[in-house]
Structures are given as C-alpha cells and as structure tokens.
N, C-alpha and C positions, 0 to 999 in steps of 0.2 A: 438372603438376598440370590438372586439368581447371578449365574457367571456370565461375565461378558467375552466378547473376543477377546480383548485385553488380558484376561485372567488366562484364557486360552493359550494365547500367544506367550505370554511369561512362562506359563508351566512347560510347554515345549520348548523355550528358548529361541524362539523365532519371531520375526516379525509379524504384524496383524497383517499386512499384505500378503505374506505365506498363509495365513490361515485363512483368509479369504479366498486364496486361489484355490486351496483344497475343498473350501465348502462348495466353490463354484465349479469345481473339477476344472481349473484352466492351469496355464503355465507349467513350467518345465521344473516340478518337484520330484525329488529322487522317492522313490517308492518306501524306503526306510522312514524318512520324514513325513510323508503322509498318512502312513499307517500310525505313526506315533500322534500325530494330532487327531486322526479319527479316533485313537485309544483314551485319549485325555478328554475329549468332547464326550465321549460315551461316560467315562468315570465320574465326570464333573456335571454329566446330564446337560449339557449344554444345549438349548434349543432355541435356534434364531429364528422364533416365529415371525417376530415382524420383518424381517429379511426376507424370509420364505414368501411373505403375503407380497412385499413388494416386487420380489422376483416374477409371482404370478399375474402382475399386471395391475395391482389393487393399489399399489401407493399408500405413501403418507400423506401426502400433500403439506410435506414441511421441508422447509430447504434451510441449510445450515450457512451463515455467513460468519467467517474466520478471519478474526482479525488479530494484528500482533499485539496490540495492547489498547487501553482506554484512557491512555493520556492524551493523545490528541484529539481536539474535537472536531475533528474532519470526520472521525468515524461515527460520532453521534448523528452528525447531519447527514453521512450515508445511510446508516441504520433507519433514520426516518424517513428516509425517502422509498428504501427498499422494502421496509416492512409495510409502508403505505401500499405502493405497488403490488407486493405478495397478495395483502388483504384484498383488494380490489379484484385478484385471479384467482381468490380461494386458496391462497397458500400461506402458512403459518411460518414465520421467520424465528430462528432460532439463532443465538450470537454465541461465540467460544473465543477466548483470547489464549493467543501462543506464548504470550511474553517472549518469543522468538527462542524457544525452549524447544530443541527435538524432539523429546520425551512428550512433552504437552502437545505437540504437533501430531503424535503417533495415537496420545491417550484421546485426545478430542476426536479424532477422524474415525477410528476405532469403535468410540463408544456410540458416537452418531450415525455410525453406518448403517445400522438396523434401524434406523428412526427416522431419517431424511431421505428424501428422493434425489437430492443433489445439492453441490456444496458451491458457494461464491466465497472464493480465497481472496482476502487482500492482503493477506501477509505471505511474505516471501518466505518460502519453506526452506529451512535448512535441509528437511530429510526428502531430498530429491527423489530418492528411490522408492519411498512411501507414494510420493505425488504419481511418479511415471507408473506404478504398478496399480494405484485406483483407475487411472485412463486407460490401461491396456485392459482391465475389467470391464470397461465401458461403463464407469461410475460418471454420471453428468457432472462437469464441473466447469466453472468460467471464473477466470482470474479476473480480477477488479484493482484497478489503478495502477496496474503493472503488466507488464508481459513477459513471457519465456520465450526465447527464440527455439529453444531445444525441444520445448513442448509441442505437441499437436494437441491443442486445447483452445476452445474459445475465451475471447478477453473483451473485455471494456474499459479504456483507461483515457486519460488525456494525453495530449502530445507535450510529454515533458520536455522533449527536444526543443522544440518551440517556447513553450513557456519561460525555459532558462533563457534561451535567444533574445526573447522581445524583452523580460525583463532587465537583461545586460543592456540592449539595446539602448532601452530607454535609460539608463542611469548614464551612457556614453552620451545620449542625446543632452542631459543635461549637464555636460561639462566634465564628469567623473573620467580619469583616467586609472587611477589606483582603486580596483573595486575586490574586495576579497568576497570570499564565499564560504558558508559556513553549513556543512550539510553531513549527511547520513551513510552507511556502506549498504546503501540498497540498490535496486535496479532502478528506482524512478531518481533517486539522487544522481546517479553516474549518469543518465539521460540529462538531467538537467544543468548538469557540471558541463555537458559535452556542449550543448548550447551556448552557456557563458563563455567555453573558450572560443568558439566557432565565431560569437559576436564579437569578442576582442578581436579574434583574425582579422574579421571582415572591415573593422575599423581601423587598423593598423597598429594596434594595441599588443605587444608581445606578452603573452600569459607568463605570469610568475608563479609557478607551482607553489610556492611558500606562502601565496596570498588564498591558497584553497585549504581549508582545516577541516578535517572529518573524522568525526567520532562523537559519538553521545547522542542520545536520542530523547533527553530532558531538557528542560528550561537549563537546569544547572549546567547540564554538560555542554548546549550550545554556548553558554555565557562562560564557560572555560576556554572553549575553542576558540571565541572571537576575543576573549581577554589578551591571547596569543597577538592576534593581529594588532590589537589597539595599543599594545603596550610597545611596537616597534618604532623605532625614530621616524621612518618613513611610512606610516602606519597609513591605511586606506582611508579615501575619503567618502567611501561607501560600502556597504555590505549586502548582499544578496544572501537570504536564508534559505536552505533549501524547502523548509516549510515556514509555516507560521510561528510553529515554535522555537526553533531556530532563531528566526528574524528576531523574536521577543526575548531570546536569551541574549543576543548581540547587543538590543536595547539596553538591557540590566546591565551589560559589560560596560558599556558606554557610560550610561549615569553612574555607575560606580567609580568611575574615573574623571567625573565631572567634565564629560565631554557632551557638548551640546548637539541636541537633532531639532531640525535638519541643517544647521548652520553649520557645525563642525563634520556631521557624518549623517548620511542619507542610508536608510536600511528600509528596505523590501524584501518581503515573503512569499510564500506560495501556498495557496489553498483556499485563502479569504475567508477565514474563520471568524467567529466572534470574538477571539482574541484581538483582532485588527480594529475594533471599537472599543476596546476597555483599558487599552494605554494609551498613554501620553506622550508625542503626539501619535493621533491615530495612524496606523501602519497601512503603508502601501502594499499590495499584494496581486501575484496572480491568480485570479479568479477562475476556477472549472465550473463547467456547467453540471454541478451536482444532480439536480432533479433529473436532467437527461440521463446522466450515468447511471442512477440508479433505476431508473424505467428501463434503459436498454439492456441492463444486466440481469433484471429479473426475466424479462420479456425472453431474452436469448437464452436461458438458463431453462426457461419451462418449455420451448419449444423445443430444446435438447432432450429434456425428459421424453417428449412426446414422440421425438422422432431422432433415435440415436445416429441414424444413417445421414443426418442434413450435413452438408458440408460445414466445416469448422468456418468461421467467422471471428475476426479481429476489427474491433471498430475502436478508432481513436477519434475523439473527439478535440475541438479547437478551445484554447484558454482565451481570456481576456486579462486586461488588465484593470484593476480596481485602484485607482492612485490616490492618496489620503496627504496627510501633514508631514511624513516621516521621511519624505524625499525631496530636496530640493536643487537648485544648483550649488555647486561648492561655495560657500560663504554665506549663504542665503538664497534669498529670491523663492519663500518658498512657494510649494508647488500648490497649484489649486485644485481642491478635491474634485475628481471626478470619478464616474464608472462608466465602463463600456468599452466597446474595441476600440483599439488605437487605430492610427491608420496604417495601413498595410498589412494588417493582420488579417 
C-alpha cells in the first residue's frame, strides 16, 4: 500500500498541514523540520502524483462533502441535492463523516487532499488550525450550513438567527410564555438560541437561562435534556428544538411522562426533515431551502476552484415555517397544518 500524507505526518511527528506546506514550499517551517519531512518522504517513497496533477491544473473533478455524522437525516437531504448539482456540472461528490473527532478531521482531509479539488464542510471543525492551514494554502473550501467569522472563507447557510427568532415568535403568538430550548453546542445552535432570546425580549418575556438545555446530539441525548425541563414544577408549555432530532427527543420525553401534545406541550423543530412526518403528532419545524442551499454551495465552490482570486462570498438564505400538529395554543386549539412563509418573514 502506498504511503499517504497522513503516514508521513505521523512518522515526522507533525500535522498533515505542515507536511502539505513542505510539499508546496509554503509557510514558515524550520529548515530542520523541512529536511526531516523530505527525508521521510524519500525513505517511504511517497509520491503525491494525484496532487501534482491537480497542482498542474488537471484537477480531479471531485469534491469532498464533510459532515459531522449520519444520524441527522438533514445531511442525507443535503447530499442528495449536492450530488445531483455536482453531477450536472461534471463533478463527483465523495462524503466523509468526522463524528466530531479532531483526529478523524485531520485524517479525512489529509487522505482526501490528493484526490479532490475542494471541500464542502458542513461539520464544525475542532481542529481549527488544520482548517486555517488549508485556507492559507489556497485549498478551495466552502463552509456549509454554518459560518466562521474568524475565517476568510466562502460559506452558504440559512439565517439561523432569524429561524430561531421566528420559531420562538410563533410560539409566543400562540400564547406560550414559558418556552424551553433544547440545543447542541454548535455555531448554528448558538445563533438559533440568540434568535430565541431576542424574540422573548421583544415580547417582554424575561429569558430564563435554566430553560435552555444544551448537550447531546442524539435523540436519546435530547430526550434526557428535555426531561430535565419537563420534570420541573414550573415546566414549560412549549419546547423549541435546535433541530428535528432535538425536537423528536423532546416529544419522546413528553410521551414517557404522559404529557399530551399539543394540548399540554407544543414542540417545534428546525430543518423540516422526514422525521417531521413519521412522528405523531406531526412535527412543526423551521424549513430550510435545502435545494437552493445545495445548488449555491456547489456552484460557489466550483467557481472558487476555477478562480482562486474571486472575492469571498457569504450567502445566507431565508428560512420558512412549516406548521403541523405538534403546536397549538396552551390547553388545546390545535394548529392548522400549513407550510409556507409566515407573515413578516
């Protein structure tokens, strides 16, 4: 088996980003480290042939789609659209999951580096240094479904803040004043929680930080967090889930405690995935323009591949509400199912 850039980095005791800089003769690398890496490359007969072809302009016409996990069905929907758009433009899409593991982040990016022309990254990277090094090396990258203010990089996302605001505003309009929030520790979640807080403030409702539960990215983890809210004597009458997984977890927690939905608890999610249609009652959710997002990110990355000097772009698309049977006024009066853009959005 031919050695990879990951093998060279491990043998040299450095990051793959450092090996990449030596290969491309970039960055501030000490002569001692540079010589060590070159020696190891010669000893292991490392030949980055595909990388060399890409550097000469031949390219691979392949794009890597990096996601945090495959548990959330929204990523399958993203992949379907991104793959279709890539195919239309003559590109193959390969997918890899990081499972939020810094070592997997580095391994995937290093192994794919010689095989792809660019990356669409939907995962929040823990290994920020690696991401910065790739950007500094001019590797075409587009962040997807999240932004990083500290990085000069293209991105396509939905307006998470507005989505959080509108979901909370809708619950308030139904008459809910005690609204819980179940989220994850992600950039998107932070923005959605920010929108949640602002909607409460704008309605004159004091934010109770104890009603915000962050932790766990699985249905079981969300159910555990929601359970803490539902076991309170002053439990909320509504819960906003950071995504549909969190919302479904809240529904399971409510059902386990004999709490009727939507009469005793309204629940709304975010993403509008297939999960919304297989639970009972059907889940209200913030709907994202998945197809448009997928098309935009593929087109943006390909333009970046073809023109490295193109100005960086940050595209932020608008969400909508898809309302179903999981939300109603406190005490009943079930919401009429509808899907579309609410007034004022």
